[in-house]
C-alpha positions in Angstrom: 27.7 258.3 15.3 23.9 257.8 15.3 22.1 255.2 17.5 18.5 254.8 16.4 15.6 252.3 16.4 14.7 250.3 13.3 12.8 253.2 11.7 16.2 254.2 10.3 15.9 251.5 7.7 13.6 253.5 5.5 15.6 253.7 2.2 15.7 257.5 2.0 17.1 257.7 5.5 19.9 255.2 4.8 20.8 257.1 1.6 21.0 260.3 3.6 23.5 258.6 6.0 25.5 257.3 3.1 25.7 260.7 1.4 26.9 262.3 4.6 29.2 259.4 5.6 27.6 259.0 9.0 28.2 255.9 11.1 25.2 254.4 12.9 24.1 251.6 15.1 20.5 250.2 14.8 18.4 247.1 15.1 17.8 245.5 11.7 14.0 245.0 11.2 12.7 241.5 10.4 11.0 242.9 7.3 14.4 243.1 5.4 14.7 240.0 3.4 18.4 239.5 4.2 17.7 239.6 7.9 15.1 236.9 7.5 17.5 234.7 5.6 20.3 235.3 8.1 18.0 234.4 11.0 16.8 231.2 9.3 20.3 230.0 8.5 22.3 227.5 10.5 25.5 229.5 11.3 28.7 227.4 11.7 29.8 227.2 15.3 33.2 228.6 14.2 31.6 231.9 13.3 30.2 232.5 16.8 32.1 234.3 19.5 31.2 233.9 23.1 30.3 237.0 25.1 29.1 235.5 28.3 27.8 232.2 29.5 24.4 232.5 27.7 25.3 235.0 24.9 27.3 234.8 21.7 27.5 236.8 18.5 28.5 236.5 14.9 29.5 239.2 12.3 28.1 239.3 8.8 28.8 241.6 5.9 25.9 243.3 4.1 25.5 245.8 1.3 21.9 246.9 1.9 21.0 250.0 0.0 24.4 249.9 -1.6 26.0 250.8 1.7 28.7 248.5 3.0 27.7 247.4 6.5 28.6 245.0 9.3 25.7 243.2 10.8 26.1 241.8 14.3 23.8 238.8 15.1 23.4 238.3 18.9 22.2 235.0 20.3 20.7 234.8 23.8 20.0 231.3 25.1 17.2 232.7 27.4 15.5 234.6 24.6 15.7 231.7 22.2 14.0 229.5 24.9 11.2 232.0 25.3 10.8 232.3 21.5 10.6 228.5 21.2 7.8 228.4 23.8 5.9 231.1 21.9 6.6 229.3 18.6 8.7 232.1 17.1 11.0 229.9 15.1 13.8 231.7 13.2 
């Protein structure tokens, strides 16, 4: 299992992981088109699972680089409020 920052998302690195069948956890960069689409979508409330009072998550399938993946989208009420003040609208 690898845990790495978003520099893992260089296509050649993801292919290396695929060929060697490694599992990994990383943050998805906003430069990937599917992540932008996912962040801009209104996700049905039934897809969200509550973690704690101000946190929730939803799971999404992806096939980026022809590698089957699970993407975990985490929502923080506090972070969302800060982003709205800074005008970072997703």
